[in-house]
N, C-alpha and C positions, 0 to 999 in steps of 0.2 A: 504494500500500499504506499503510495507516494505521499510526500509532504503536502503537495497541493491538494490531494484528496482528503486527507484527514485533518487539515488545519482547522477548517470551519467547525467540524463536528467535535474534534478533540478540544477545541477552544471551549466548548460547552462541557465535554466529557470530564475535564479535570475538575469541574465543580460538582460532579456527581459523586456521591458517597452513600454507603449503606447506613440508614438511620439505625441507632441502637435499639435493642428490644425495649418495648414500652415500659416494662417494670423498672428498668434502670432510670429512664427519664422521670418516671413517677416518684421513685425513691429520692432523686435529687430535688424535685419540687418540694416534697415533704420536709426534707432536711433544711432547705432554704427557708421555708415558712417558719419552722421551729427556731431556726437560728436568729431570724429577725426578732421574734418575740422574746427569746431568752436574752438577746443582746439589749433590746430596748428595756426589758424588765429590770435588768441590773443597772442600766444607765439611767433609769428613771424617766424615760421618754413618755410624755403624757398620752400620746396616741396609742402606744403599745400596751400600756398597763391598764387601760380602761377596762378590759375584761380579765385582768390578772395575767397569768402565763399565756392563756389562749387569747391573744389580742389581735392587733391589726395585721400582723404577719400572716395569721391564718385567714382572716376574713378579707383583707385587702389584696393579698398576693396569692396565697395557696389555693383557696377555694375558686377564685376566678380561673386560675390555671387548670384546675381539675375539671371545671365546667367546660372550658374550651377543649380540653382533651376528649371529654366524653361526647360533646355535641358536634365537633368539627366534621368528623367522618360522616355521620348520617346526613348533616346539612349539605355537605358538598355532594354527596351521592344522590341527593334528591334531584339534582340537575343532571344526573347521568354520568358524572365524572367519578374518578376513583382517587382515594387517598388511603394509605395504610394507617393502622393504629400506631405503628412505630413513628411515622412521620407526624401524625397528629400530636402525639406525646412530645416529640422533639420540638415541634413548633411552639407548643404551650410552654415547655420548659425554657426554651430560648427567650421567648417573650417575657417570661417571669424574671429571668436574669437581667434583661434590659430594663424592665420596670424597676427593679431594685437599684440598678446602677444610676438611672436618671433620677430616682427618688432620693437616694441617700448620699451619693458621691458629692454633689454640690454642697451638702451640709458641712463638709470639712472646710469649706472656703467662705461660707456665708452664715447669716443668722438662721437659727432653727425655726423661726416663725414663718419662714417662706416655704416650709414643708408642704402645705396644701397646694401652693403653686407648682412645686416640683412634682407632686403626686399627679396633678392634672396633666402636666406635660408628659409624665411617664406613661400614663394610660393612653394618651394620644399617640405616643411613639409606638406603643404596643399595637394599637390599631393599624398604623401605617405599615409596620413590619408584617403583620398578618395579612394585610390586604395585598401588598406587593408579592409576598411569598405565595399566597394562594393563587394569585393571577399567573404566577410563573409555573407552579407545579401542578395545578389542577385545571383551571379554566381561565382563559384570558379575558372573559367578559366580566366587566366590573359589576354589572347588575346582578349577576349570579353569585359572585363571591363577596358581596358587600355584607350580607347577613353573617356568614361564617366568620368574616374578618372582625365583626363587631363583638362577638361573644365575650371574649376575655376582658376587653376594656369596659363593656357595659356591666359585667358582673363586678368588676373592681369599683366602678362608679356607684353601684348599689351600696357597697360598704362605705364608700366615700361620702355618700349622702347621709348615712347614719352618723358618721364622725364629724363631718365638716359642714353639712347643711346644703341647701339647694343652690346657693351661689356658686359653690365649687362645681356642682354638676352642670350648671349653665355654662360656666367658663370652660369646663372640659368639653362640652358639646361644641362650643365655638371652635375650640382647638381641633376637634375631630374634623370639622369642615375645612379648617386651614391645612391640616396635614393631608386630608384626602385630596385637596387641590394640589398640594405639593407632589403627592404620588402620581396623580394624573399628568401633571406637567413633566415629571421625570419619565414616565412611560412614553409620553408623546415624543420627547426629545431622543430617547433611546431607540424608539421604533422608527424614527424618521429615515435613517439611512437605508434600512431594508425596505421600507415603504417606497422610497424614491427609486431605488435601484431594481427591486424585484417585485414590488407591489404585494408584499406579504407582511404579515404581522410577526414581529420578533417574538412576542410573548406566546402567540399561537404556535409558532415554530418550536419554541422551547417546550411548550405543553406536549407537542407531538413527539419531540425527542425524548422527553422523560417517560412518556407513555410507552414508547418503544422499549426503553431500557427496563421498565418495571413490569409490563404485561405483554410485550411483544406486539403492540399496536402498530399498524402499518399506515397510520394517518400521515406520517412524514411523506409518503409517496405523493400525496395531494400537492404538497408544496414543491416537490421536485418536478411534478408534472407542469406546474405553472412556469417554472424557469427553464423547462426543457426545450429542445429543438430536434428536428428530424435529421437523420443522417442516412447515408447510403454506403454500405460497406460490403466487401466481398467475404465469402466464407468458403474456404476450400475444405473438401472432405475426401477421404479415401475409403472405399468400400471393399470388403473382402468376403468372398463366398467359399464355403467349404461344404462338402457333401455331408448331409446329416447333421449339420450344426447351425446355430443361429448366425445371422449375418453380423459381421464385425464392422463397426464404423469408427474411423478416426476423423474427428472434425475440429476445425480451428476457427472459432468465432473471433472476429476482430472487434469485440465488445468487451467491456470490463465487468468482472464480477464484484460489484460494489454498490453502495458505499460501505455497508456494514450490516452484520446480522442478516435477517431475512428481508431487510428493506431493499427496494429496487431490484437490482440484479445480484444481490449479495450471495444468493444460493444458485446462481445461474448454472454452474456445472452439474449439480445434482438434478435440477429441474429439467435441463435439456437432456441429460442422461436418461431420465425416466421417460421422456417423450420419444427418444430414439430407440430405446430397447436396452436389455440387460447387458449386451456385449458392445456397448458404445463407450468411446473415450473422448472426453471433452478437454482438449488442450487449451493452453493460454496463448492467445494471439497477440497482436500489437495494438494495445489500447491502454490509455491512462484513465484516470477518474473522470475526465471530460466525457468519456464514453460509457459511463455507468447507465444502465437502464433505469428509467424512472419508476418502472413497475415490473414486478415478476410476471404479470399477465402478458407481457410482450414476448416472453421466452418461447412459447409454442410457435411463434412466427419463424423463429430460427429453425425449428425442427421441420416446418413446412418447406423452407428453402432447401434444406438438406435433401429431403425426400424428392422434391421437384427436380433438383440438379442431377440426382441419380439416374433419371430417365434418359439422359444423354450420355451416360458413362459407357465407355468401351472397355470390357474386361480382358485381361491377359493373365496367363499363368506364370509369368516370369518377373524377375526382379534382379537388381544388381546387388553385389555384396555391400554391406555398410562400410562407410569410411568416415574418418574424422579429419577435420581441417582446422587450421588456426591462423589468424592474422591478429597480431597485437594481443590484446587481452581476451579476444572473442574466439571461442571454439564452436564448431558446428559438426554435428553428427548427421550425415546425410545418407539417404538410400532412395533408389529409384524403384517405383512400382509401376511397370508399364509406361504410360505417358505422363506419370505424375511423380513429382519430386517432393520428398519429405525432408525437411531441414529442422533439426532441433538444436537450439543455440544455448550457450551459457557463457558467463564470464567468471565463474567460480575458479579460484578462490577469491577473486575480486567480486564486489557486490553485484548482484543481478537484480534489476528492478524492471518496472514497466517500460516498454518501448512505445514511443509515440506512434500513432497510426501511420503517419506519413513515412516513417522508416520501413514499416512492413509493406506498405503499398509500393515503395520504390524497389524493395528487394523482390517482390513478386513480379513487378513489371520487368526488371532486369532479367530475371530467371526465365521469363516467358520466351526469351530468345531460344531456349533449348527445350522447355517443357510447357505444354499448354495449361497444366495445372500445377500450382506450387503451394504446398502446405508448409508455411513457415511458422515455427513454434518457438515461443519464448519459454525456456526451461524454468525460469523464475525460481532458481534453486540455490541462492546464496544471499542471506540477509545478515548484514552487520548491524544495521539500525534502520529505522524508517528514513528513506532517502528520496531524493528527487528522481523522476523518470529520466530515461535517455531521450534527449531531444534531437531533432534534425540538425545537421551541420556540425554536431559535436564530434570529437575524436572517436568516441565510442560508436556513434552512429556510422561514421566512416568505416570503422573496422567491421561492423556488422555487414555493411554493404559489400565490402571487398571480399570477405571470407565466403559469403553466400554466392557471389558471382563466380569465385574460383571453384567452389564446390559444384555448382551447377555445370560449369564448363567441363570439369573433369568427369563427373558422374555420367554426363551425356555420352561420353566415349567408352564407358565401361561395358563389358559384355553382360548379358543377362542369362540367368539360370532358373531352373524350376524353383518355385516359391512354396514354402511351408510357413504357416503361422500358428500361434497358440495364444490363448488369453486366460486370464484368471482375475478374480476379485476376492480379497480377503478382508473381512471385518476386523477391526482392532479394538481392544478394550480401553481406548483412550477417548476422551470427551472433546467437545468443541473448545472448552476452556483450556485444554491441553494442546490445542493446535490441529486437531483432526476433524474433518468434516464428515458428512454422512456416508460418503462412498468408500471410506477407508483407503485401501491400497489396491490399485489396479495394475496389471502387468500385461504388456503386449510384447510378444517375442516373434522374431522372424528368423528363418533359417534358409540361407541361400548358399549353395556350393560349400556346404559344411560350416559356414560362418554364422554364428548366432548373435543377434542383437536383442537386448532387452531394454524396453522403456518402462521404468517404474514410476507410476503416476500416483502421487499422494494428493488426496483431497484436502488441501490446506493452503495457507497463504505463505509461500516461500519456505526455505529450508535454512536452519541456523548454520552459520559459517562453519565449515569443516565436516558437517554431518554427511554431505554428499560424498565427499572423498572416502569417508569410513565405510559407507554402504557399498560404494563401487568396489573398494578393495575386497570386501567380503564376497560380493556377487561375482567379481572378476574371475574367480576360480571355476565358475560353472558356465560362463558365457564369454564370447570374444569381445563384444562391445556392450557398454551399458551406460545409460544416462538416467538421472533422477529428475523428475519434473513435478511441479505442483499445478493444481487447477487455478490457484489464486482465489479460491473460495473465501468470501469474507464473512461467512457464518461464524468463523473463529474469532472475528473482531467485532465486539460490541462496544467497547470503550476505546481501547488502544489499538493502533495499527500494527503493533509488534507482537506477534504470537506465532512464530514460524515452527515448522516441524523440527523437533529436536531441541527446542528451547526449554520447554517444561518437562519433556519426557526424555530421559537419557537415550543416546543413540543405541547403547547396548540392549535396551528394551525394545527398540524398533526393529533392529536387524533380524531377529528370528521371524517376524511377520513378513518382512520384505523377502527374505530367503524362501520362506514357505510359498509366497505368491509366485516367485520366479520358478520354483520347482513345479508348481501346479501348472503354470503356463507351458513349461517344457513338456510335461506329460500330455498336454492338450495339442501338441504340434500335429498338424495334418496338412496335406497338399491344399493349396488355395489359389484362387485367381483374384486379381485386384483390378480396380478401376478408380480413377480420380474424377472429380467434377468440382466446378467452382460456381456457386450461386451468389446472387446479390440480395442482401437484406435491404429492402428499399423502404425509406421513410419511417424507420424505427426511432422512437423517441428516447433520447439520452439527455444527460445533464446539459450537454452543449459545449462547444469550443470555448474554453477559458471561463465558463460560467462557474465552475467549482472554485477556481482561483479568485474570481470576483466575489463570490460568496464568502470565501475565507478572508479576503482582505476587508470586506465590510464588517464581518463579525469581529475580526481582530481590532479594527478601529473602534467599534462599539465598546469592546472590553477595556480598551485603554482609558476612555473617558467616563465610564460608568461610575467608578468610585468617586473621583473628584466632583462629578456632577451631582451624585447623591448627597455628598457632604455639603455642597453649596446650597442645595435645595433644603436640606435639613436645617442648616444655619439660618436660612431665610425664614423658615417656618418658626424657628425659635424667636427670631426678631419680631415677627408678627404676633407671637404669643405674648411677649413682654408688652408690646403696644396694647394688645387687647386687655391684658391684666391691669395696666395703668388706667386705661379708659374706664374699666369696671370699678376700680377703686375711687375714681373721681366722680 
């Protein structure tokens, strides 16, 4: 996953964390309430000792927090949104902490008789925090979140009325209006960049993002659809027929499996695999996050293109021996199947990331001088860290272009021999969180003139640096040529873009499954005929050229000024509060 692809979403992701279990938050609230009362009792503070030990800390702080904890979830869910008990408790506890800070901290620097003013300001701060938080994590519509946001401050004001009288309540209600205006002004200013550039709501976007991470919601796709654009990309496929066996398909979509999880094309490899059949292999072509599908519903169109292209395919029972080529940092493992050229590229042990679509298109166009169909695959098999994609006109792009042209020229002159192929698929006991997608490990092997090539395809997003070499060293004893590939599936990425194969699971635990899959594929070897075809996926909706970068830049700019803007508006609200207080006294 490239930096341009994850910056926007990871800019939000780094603020996502798991709320603690609600009993922990509840325990903190109780301790805080008792601490206020005990402290006030021994200090002799009049507002605290009115009820003895059980005083204002209980009724002015703890009980409002408990009421907010209990009522927030059902009130939010009345409007069809979701919030967990853990988040409800954390929000109530956090607001209680802020209420304490704003109520008591200024007393160290001023006279104690201003406590009613500080209490009124504190409950208004609680309201504003709850409002903006619920707008962000539950529902971006103010009218729906206003009541849940008011629970804690209104409960506190009920206690305030008993202790301080109606004047305090009236003043606090005025402050609520001022702080609500500040919140709305803050939201308007924060949302303006996304509104202007993409005509989408920042808060609604955050709602959808959080909903995806909490309950798998796909509402994010609606926003991606709004910023998307249609593209036209080639998709090369190689078809293999064997007597008495399922048809085998190797296909290379030049679309990207992203952005993350099940959103958009995040699970493109598995979905396309299920559409094409159990013996299909979905390799990673040339595409960056600009070419993320906006919706998984678009994937069946790729399968239709593959099936339609097969109608013009011309089968042959011969192939060339596999050969490896290298120019600079780029290696290519190539093999000819009739009139079709298969090229599998890697830069390992140097980092291997997404290749821009234009690079793949240029390589396919160049190699068409020798072959009508060219299946160029990005092995996507060496990750050091989340990095930028390979862009046109870079040194790396030049090396890819040169080595592929050299391979095509040489392979076109090689003799052809009878072809045998074998395939296998092995499920692994590793989860998405550990870097493995739904398809586990797939292996395609070919045997030509006694030479065996194995392509080991992991359903995951890249391979941790060094893991490729260790697996190849192990498998090299049973085949002549071997390459490790990944589908670049982003179901393994829900928060961070870094979760390659071998990063969380030691390679020694992976090798037995890879070896088993290769041996199964070797046992499956049988004479085959092959044919290639290239179809065009026309008018499919993706994020769009540079749109993900623009979204990333906009979100980053927003994150820079959110904090100072919030502080400025808060200070302005405080100033208005003091003015209102002076006017009421006069």
